[in-house]
C-alpha positions as CSV (number, residue, x, y, z in Angstrom):
1,M,4.3,-5.8,15.2
2,T,3.5,-6.3,11.5
3,P,6.3,-8.3,9.8
4,R,8.1,-6.4,7.0
5,P,7.4,-7.7,3.5
6,P,10.2,-9.7,1.8
7,S,13.1,-7.8,0.1
8,T,13.1,-10.3,-2.7
9,L,10.6,-12.4,-4.8
10,A,13.0,-15.4,-5.1
11,S,10.2,-17.9,-4.3
12,V,6.7,-17.5,-5.8
13,A,3.8,-19.9,-5.3
14,A,0.6,-19.8,-7.3
15,I,-2.3,-21.6,-5.6
16,V,-4.5,-23.0,-8.3
17,L,-8.1,-24.2,-7.8
18,N,-10.6,-25.9,-10.1
19,D,-11.9,-23.7,-12.9
20,V,-8.8,-21.5,-12.8
21,A,-8.7,-18.8,-15.5
22,V,-5.9,-19.6,-18.0
23,F,-4.9,-16.1,-18.8
24,E,-4.6,-15.0,-15.2
25,L,-2.5,-18.0,-14.3
26,G,-0.4,-17.3,-17.5
27,V,0.2,-13.7,-16.3
28,L,1.8,-15.0,-13.1
29,A,3.8,-17.6,-15.1
30,E,5.0,-15.0,-17.6
31,V,6.3,-12.5,-15.0
32,F,7.6,-14.9,-12.4
33,G,7.9,-18.3,-14.1
34,T,10.0,-17.3,-17.1
35,D,13.7,-17.7,-16.6
36,R,15.3,-14.4,-17.8
37,T,18.4,-14.6,-15.6
38,A,20.7,-14.8,-18.7
39,D,19.5,-11.3,-19.5
40,G,20.2,-10.0,-16.0
41,F,16.7,-10.3,-14.5
42,P,16.2,-11.6,-11.0
43,A,15.7,-15.3,-10.5
44,H,12.3,-16.6,-9.3
45,R,11.5,-20.1,-8.2
46,F,7.9,-20.4,-9.5
47,T,5.7,-23.2,-8.3
48,V,2.2,-24.1,-9.2
49,C,0.5,-25.6,-6.2
50,T,-2.9,-27.4,-5.6
51,V,-4.5,-28.6,-2.5
52,D,-3.3,-32.2,-2.9
53,G,-0.7,-31.9,-5.6
54,G,-3.1,-33.3,-8.2
55,P,-4.3,-31.8,-11.5
56,V,-7.1,-29.3,-11.7
57,R,-9.3,-28.3,-14.6
58,T,-9.3,-24.9,-16.2
59,K,-12.2,-22.7,-17.3
60,S,-11.1,-23.4,-20.9
61,G,-11.7,-27.2,-20.4
62,F,-8.2,-28.6,-20.3
63,G,-6.2,-29.6,-17.2
64,V,-3.2,-28.2,-15.4
65,T,-0.7,-30.5,-13.7
66,P,0.9,-28.7,-10.7
67,Q,4.4,-29.1,-9.4
68,A,3.5,-29.5,-5.8
69,D,0.8,-29.5,-3.1
70,L,0.6,-26.5,-0.7
71,G,3.9,-27.2,0.9
72,P,6.0,-24.6,-1.0
73,V,3.6,-21.9,0.1
74,A,5.1,-21.9,3.6
75,E,8.4,-20.6,2.3
76,A,7.2,-18.4,-0.6
77,D,8.0,-14.6,-0.7
78,L,4.9,-14.1,-2.9
79,V,1.7,-16.2,-2.7
80,A,-0.6,-15.6,-5.7
81,V,-4.1,-16.7,-6.4
82,P,-5.3,-16.4,-10.1
83,A,-8.9,-16.0,-11.0
84,H,-11.4,-18.9,-10.6
85,H,-15.1,-19.2,-10.2
86,S,-16.2,-16.6,-7.7
87,R,-18.9,-18.8,-6.1
88,A,-16.9,-21.9,-5.8
89,P,-16.1,-23.1,-2.2
90,V,-12.5,-22.7,-1.1
91,P,-10.8,-25.8,0.6
92,T,-10.0,-25.2,4.2
93,P,-6.3,-26.0,3.8
94,V,-6.0,-23.2,1.2
95,L,-7.5,-20.7,3.6
96,D,-5.3,-21.8,6.5
97,T,-2.2,-21.6,4.2
98,L,-3.1,-18.1,3.0
99,R,-3.6,-16.8,6.6
100,A,-0.3,-18.2,7.6
101,A,1.5,-16.6,4.6
102,A,-0.1,-13.2,5.3
103,G,0.7,-13.6,9.0
104,R,4.5,-14.1,8.4
105,G,4.6,-11.1,6.1
106,A,4.8,-12.7,2.7
107,Y,3.3,-10.8,-0.2
108,V,-0.2,-12.2,-0.9
109,M,-1.7,-11.3,-4.3
110,S,-4.9,-12.1,-6.2
111,V,-5.7,-11.6,-9.9
112,C,-9.3,-10.8,-10.8
113,S,-11.8,-13.1,-8.9
114,G,-8.9,-14.6,-6.9
115,A,-9.9,-11.8,-4.5
116,F,-12.8,-14.0,-3.4
117,V,-10.3,-16.6,-2.1
118,L,-8.5,-13.9,-0.1
119,G,-11.8,-12.7,1.2
120,A,-12.8,-16.2,2.3
121,A,-9.5,-16.3,4.3
122,G,-10.4,-13.1,6.0
123,L,-7.5,-11.2,4.5
124,L,-9.7,-8.4,3.0
125,D,-11.3,-7.3,6.2
126,D,-10.5,-3.6,6.8
127,R,-8.2,-3.6,3.9
128,E,-8.2,-1.7,0.6
129,C,-8.7,-4.0,-2.3
130,T,-10.2,-4.5,-5.8
131,T,-11.4,-7.1,-8.3
132,H,-13.0,-7.2,-11.7
133,W,-15.8,-4.6,-11.9
134,R,-18.4,-7.3,-12.6
135,H,-17.6,-9.0,-9.3
136,A,-17.1,-5.9,-7.1
137,E,-20.7,-5.8,-5.8
138,Q,-20.7,-9.5,-5.0
139,L,-17.4,-9.3,-3.2
140,Q,-18.7,-6.4,-1.1
141,Q,-21.8,-8.3,-0.2
142,L,-19.8,-11.3,0.9
143,H,-17.2,-9.3,2.7
144,P,-18.8,-6.1,4.0
145,R,-15.6,-5.0,5.9
146,A,-13.5,-5.0,2.8
147,R,-12.8,-1.5,1.4
148,I,-13.3,-2.2,-2.2
149,R,-12.1,0.2,-4.9
150,P,-14.0,-1.0,-8.0
151,N,-12.5,1.6,-10.3
152,S,-8.9,0.6,-9.7
153,L,-6.6,-1.5,-11.9
154,Y,-4.9,-2.8,-8.7
155,V,-4.6,-1.8,-5.1
156,A,-1.7,-2.3,-2.8
157,D,-2.4,-2.3,1.0
158,G,0.8,-3.3,2.8
159,N,1.7,-6.8,1.8
160,L,-1.7,-7.4,0.2
161,L,-2.1,-6.8,-3.5
162,T,-5.3,-7.3,-5.5
163,S,-5.9,-6.6,-9.1
164,A,-8.9,-6.2,-11.5
165,G,-9.6,-8.5,-14.4
166,T,-7.3,-10.0,-17.0
167,A,-4.5,-7.6,-18.1
168,A,-4.7,-5.7,-14.8
169,G,-2.8,-8.6,-13.3
170,I,0.2,-7.6,-15.5
171,D,0.0,-4.1,-14.0
172,A,-0.1,-5.5,-10.5
173,C,2.8,-7.8,-11.1
174,L,4.9,-5.0,-12.6
175,Y,4.0,-2.8,-9.6
176,L,5.3,-5.4,-7.3
177,V,8.5,-6.0,-9.3
178,R,9.0,-2.2,-9.2
179,Q,8.6,-2.0,-5.5
180,V,11.0,-4.9,-4.8
181,Y,13.6,-4.4,-7.5
182,G,13.2,-0.8,-8.7
183,S,12.0,1.0,-11.8
184,A,14.8,-0.1,-14.1
185,V,14.0,-3.8,-13.7
186,A,10.3,-3.3,-14.0
187,T,10.6,-1.1,-17.1
188,R,13.0,-3.6,-18.8
189,L,10.6,-6.4,-18.0
190,A,7.7,-4.4,-19.4
191,R,9.6,-3.8,-22.6
192,R,10.3,-7.5,-22.9
193,M,6.6,-8.3,-22.5
194,V,5.7,-5.5,-24.9
195,V,3.3,-3.8,-22.4
196,P,3.3,-0.3,-20.8
197,P,5.7,-0.1,-17.8
198,H,3.0,1.6,-15.8
199,R,-0.5,2.7,-16.4
200,D,-0.6,5.7,-14.0
201,G,-3.7,7.5,-12.9
202,G,-3.2,9.1,-9.5
203,Q,-1.3,7.5,-6.7
204,A,0.9,4.7,-7.8
205,Q,-1.0,2.1,-5.8
206,Y,-4.5,3.2,-6.9
207,V,-4.5,3.3,-10.6
208,E,-7.8,4.2,-12.3
209,T,-9.2,1.8,-14.8
210,P,-8.7,3.0,-18.4
211,I,-11.4,3.1,-21.0
212,P,-11.4,-0.3,-22.8
213,S,-9.9,-0.3,-26.3
214,T,-12.2,-0.5,-29.2
215,P,-11.7,-2.9,-32.1
216,E,-11.8,-0.2,-34.7
217,A,-9.0,1.8,-33.1
218,P,-5.7,1.3,-35.1
219,T,-2.6,0.8,-33.1
220,L,-0.6,3.9,-32.1
221,E,2.4,1.9,-31.2
222,P,4.8,3.7,-33.6
223,V,3.8,7.1,-32.2
224,L,4.1,5.9,-28.6
225,E,7.5,4.3,-29.3
226,W,8.7,7.6,-30.7
227,L,7.3,9.5,-27.7
228,M,9.1,7.2,-25.3
229,G,12.4,8.1,-27.0
230,H,11.7,11.8,-27.0
231,L,10.2,12.5,-23.6
232,A,12.4,15.6,-23.0
233,R,11.2,17.2,-26.2
234,P,8.3,19.7,-26.2
235,V,5.5,18.2,-28.3
236,T,1.9,19.1,-29.1
237,V,-1.1,17.0,-30.0
238,D,-1.1,18.5,-33.4
239,Q,2.5,17.3,-34.0
240,L,1.6,13.8,-32.8
241,A,-1.5,13.7,-35.0
242,A,0.6,14.7,-38.0
243,R,3.1,11.9,-37.2
244,A,0.2,9.4,-37.0
245,G,-1.3,10.8,-40.2
246,M,-4.5,11.8,-38.6
247,S,-6.4,15.0,-37.8
248,S,-5.9,16.3,-34.2
249,R,-9.5,15.4,-33.3
250,T,-9.3,11.9,-34.7
251,F,-5.9,11.3,-33.1
252,A,-7.2,12.4,-29.6
253,R,-10.2,10.2,-29.9
254,R,-8.3,7.1,-31.0
255,F,-5.5,7.8,-28.4
256,R,-8.1,7.6,-25.6
257,A,-9.6,4.5,-27.2
258,E,-6.3,2.7,-27.1
259,T,-4.6,4.0,-24.0
260,G,-7.6,5.0,-21.8
261,T,-6.5,8.5,-21.4
262,T,-5.6,11.8,-23.2
263,P,-2.3,12.4,-25.0
264,H,-1.3,15.0,-22.4
265,D,-2.1,12.8,-19.4
266,W,-0.3,9.8,-20.9
267,L,2.7,11.8,-21.7
268,T,2.8,13.3,-18.2
269,G,2.6,9.9,-16.7
270,Q,5.5,8.6,-18.8
271,R,7.6,11.7,-17.9
272,V,6.9,11.0,-14.2
273,L,8.0,7.4,-14.7
274,L,11.3,8.7,-16.3
275,A,11.7,11.1,-13.5
276,R,11.3,8.3,-11.0
277,R,14.0,6.3,-12.7
278,L,16.4,9.2,-12.8
279,L,15.8,9.9,-9.1
280,E,16.4,6.3,-8.3
281,E,19.4,5.6,-10.5
282,T,21.3,8.9,-10.9
283,R,22.6,11.8,-8.7
284,L,21.2,14.4,-11.0
285,S,19.7,17.4,-9.2
286,V,15.9,17.8,-9.2
287,E,16.3,20.7,-11.7
288,E,18.3,18.4,-14.1
289,V,15.8,15.6,-13.7
290,A,13.0,18.0,-14.5
291,D,14.8,19.0,-17.7
292,Q,15.7,15.5,-18.9
293,A,12.2,14.2,-18.1
294,G,10.6,16.9,-20.2
295,F,9.1,19.1,-17.4
296,G,11.4,22.0,-18.0
297,E,11.3,23.4,-14.5
298,A,11.6,21.8,-11.1
299,A,8.4,23.4,-9.9
300,T,6.5,21.7,-12.8
301,L,8.1,18.4,-12.0
302,R,7.2,18.7,-8.3
303,H,3.6,19.5,-9.1
304,H,3.0,16.5,-11.4
305,F,5.3,14.1,-9.4
306,T,3.5,14.8,-6.1
307,R,0.1,14.5,-7.6
308,R,0.8,11.1,-9.2
309,V,3.3,9.5,-6.8
310,G,2.2,11.0,-3.5
311,A,5.7,12.2,-2.6
312,T,8.0,15.0,-3.5
313,P,10.9,14.2,-5.8
314,N,13.4,14.6,-3.0
315,G,11.2,12.6,-0.6
316,Y,10.8,9.8,-3.2
317,R,14.5,9.6,-3.9
318,S,15.3,9.4,-0.1
319,T,12.7,6.7,0.4
320,F,13.7,4.6,-2.6
321,R,17.4,4.6,-1.7
322,E,16.6,3.4,1.8
323,R,14.6,0.4,0.4
324,A,16.6,-0.4,-2.7
325,P,18.3,-3.8,-2.7
326,A,22.1,-3.6,-2.8
């Protein structure tokens, strides 16, 4: 029988190897290594581990001094491997430690090319996974049994979580926080980090990669912030363009450049997120949720909710309440 994943992320261990990518390690530290308990966030014991407890070098040239060797990994609820050189050999103790963590049911996560470490441990065999698009072909060649989804921001397969490059690690971390602690905590954390709470694009665990932002695209943050506060209100692209001081065509082009999707798709995704939160945290009827989330009718909510989440609103509410922490 496969062990159930932990119901908390109280203990998080990041396994760091030579040539670790600084940003990807920083993502893990920002989400799980920053003490926000004074603001009501869950507590995490975040430990940076190396094979022997000694310092390692980063891709940027400076060193990282860890807090421990691999010992804390044995008790961690989440074991995470940030990006490092995809062709570098992985020490045997690291592989053994990862296999043991996965075997006891802990969450095991990689950021970007950290997937190569999980692959070397045999954890990607016959599992859905992803990595940075530049490394996807190489990962597939090295691990032909892995079911790689190169167009995904992140992929969750049971207790295994893999993410694409750089900022996709944030999406994956927030996904995991949402699964364990619920939408309210994940959304508050995203707001604190000034990032989208969820970049949706299909099923929640298979999020399509957005089109990269372009340097010439001005920020649409004021418009997006206004939208987030008025999700229940009917709104057109023309109205949003006017608020941004652009023509409708320019607004649509720059919206896609900055968010990776169309205004309608982005707005639908945020409304689905709001509906999820209402289903999780209130006893509103599906009809009332549909109205407050901006869908107007329950049938419209069910259509978009089922397409994006993979469950009906009632089914999602039932499932979430069964797994929600007390």
